[in-house]
C-alpha positions in Angstrom: 0.0 0.0 0.0 2.9 2.4 0.7 6.0 1.6 -1.4 8.3 3.3 1.1 7.0 1.1 3.9 7.6 -2.7 3.5 5.3 -3.5 6.4 2.4 -2.5 4.1 3.2 -5.1 1.5 0.1 -6.9 0.3 0.6 -10.7 0.4 -2.4 -11.2 -1.9 -4.6 -9.0 -4.0 -7.1 -9.0 -6.8 -7.2 -7.1 -10.1 -9.9 -4.8 -8.5 -7.6 -4.0 -5.6 -4.8 -3.3 -8.0 -7.0 -0.8 -9.9 -8.0 0.9 -6.7 -4.3 1.2 -5.7 -3.4 2.6 -9.1 -6.3 5.2 -8.8 -5.0 6.1 -5.3 -1.5 6.6 -6.6 0.0 3.8 -4.4 1.0 2.0 -7.6 2.8 4.2 -10.1 5.9 4.5 -12.3 7.6 1.3 -13.3 5.1 -0.9 -11.4 2.3 0.1 -13.7 3.3 -2.1 -16.6 4.0 -5.0 -14.3 0.6 -4.9 -12.6 -1.2 -4.4 -15.9 0.6 -7.4 -17.3 -0.5 -9.4 -14.2 -4.1 -8.4 -14.9 -3.8 -9.3 -18.6 -2.4 -12.7 -17.7 -5.2 -13.4 -15.3 -7.8 -12.4 -18.0 -6.1 -14.9 -20.4 -6.6 -17.7 -17.9 -3.4 -17.8 -15.8 -4.5 -18.9 -12.3 -2.2 -16.5 -10.3 0.8 -14.3 -10.7 3.5 -13.7 -8.1 5.2 -10.3 -8.1 8.7 -10.6 -6.5 11.3 -8.1 -5.4 13.9 -8.0 -8.1 16.4 -5.8 -6.4 20.0 -7.2 -6.3 19.8 -7.9 -2.5 16.7 -10.1 -3.1 17.6 -12.7 -5.8 14.5 -13.9 -7.8 15.3 -17.6 -7.2 15.3 -17.1 -3.4 12.1 -15.1 -3.7 10.4 -17.8 -5.6 11.5 -20.5 -3.2 9.9 -18.7 -0.3 6.8 -17.7 -2.1 4.0 -16.9 0.3 6.3 -15.1 2.7 7.5 -12.3 0.3 6.0 -10.6 -2.7 2.4 -10.3 -3.7 0.2 -13.0 -5.1 -2.3 -11.6 -7.6 -5.4 -13.8 -8.1 -8.8 -13.3 -9.6 
């Protein structure tokens, strides 16, 4: 909900919640294409999408192995 505060990380959300966060300005900049692609994938039949932290101190492989504890799972 607040990109500057990791304690407000959403563990799960829906496309509707994403749209509300975009409208509120909580999701902006480089995250916009990512969340829009998540929504598009869900519309095409993907069951869920996991958004992970891709910064160098959080390797994607590690993130994927501990899914459910980090990142945001987007589901319809």
